N, C-alpha and C positions, 0 to 999 in steps of 0.2 A: 931624862927624856921629857919632852914637852907633852902637853895634854893632847889626847886624841881628838881628831877633827870629827865633829858630830855631823853625820850625813843622813838626812831624811830621804827615804825613797817611798813615794806614794804610788799605789796602783790606782790609776784613773778608773772611775765608774764602779769601783768595788764598794759594796754596801758594808757598813752604813755610809751614806753620802753626807757631805757637809750640809747642815741645815739650810734650806732655801735654794740649794743648787740642784736643778733637774739634770737629767742626762744619764740614760742607761748605757750609752755606747752602742756599738754594733753588736749583733748577736755573737756571743762567745768572747767579746773583748774583755769584760771584767775578769773572767777566769784566766785568760791569756796574760793580761796585765799582772794579775796576782802571781801567776807561775813565774813570769820573768822577774818580777820584783823579788820573790822569795829566793830565786837563784842568785840574783845580783846581791842581795843582802847577805846571803851565805858567803859569797865570794869576798865581799868587802870586809866581813867580820874576820877573815883570815889575815887581814893586814892590820897589824897592831897600831898603825898610825891613825886608823879610822874607827869610829864608833857608829856602826850602821843602825838606823832606826827604821823599822817597817811600819807603814801606815796604810789603812784603807782610805776610801774617799773622804771620810770625816777626819780631819786633822785634830790631834789632841790639843785641847786648850792649854795655853801657857807653855807650849813646847818651844824651846830655844835650841836652834841648830846653827851650824856654820855654813852648811850647804844643803839645798833642797832640790830634789829632782822629782818631777811629776810625770809618770810613765803612761803613755797611750800607744795604741796600735791602730794602724790604718785599716779601714775596711777593704775587703777584697774586691768590692764592686767599684771602688774609687780608682779611676784610671791612673791617678798619680800616686797610688799607694806605694810606700817605700818600706813597709815593715813597721818599725816602732819609731816613736819620737819621744824626746824629753822636753818638757816645758820647765822653765826655771825662772826664779825672780831675777830681775835686772839689778845691776849694782856694780859690785867690784869686779865681776868677771869670773870669780871663783866657781860659780854655779855652771856657767857655760864651759869653762875649762874642764871641769870634772865630767860633764855630760859628753863632751867631745872625746875625752880619753876613753870613757866607757864604751861609747858608740864604736870607736876604732877597734 
């Protein structure tokens, strides 16, 4: 069997934050992001092809992963709010593909 795909799932705005990055998010957003992240990581860990890594706002130094997803939730006062969103690095498309599969 090939090596498991390392998947980072970061909860946006959860403390500790990345040094120099401000942003507390909307009221309740850090807790909601963390709860969604925890549920997603638990689900990903059931798939032997994946190695899910949970992270708060401050990403671990030196971490190497195959895919990274950065979770945020829209504020309820935003008229275009659609629930949650994933940010991801651009590049090979692997990040967007996984984010789209999870969102579906």
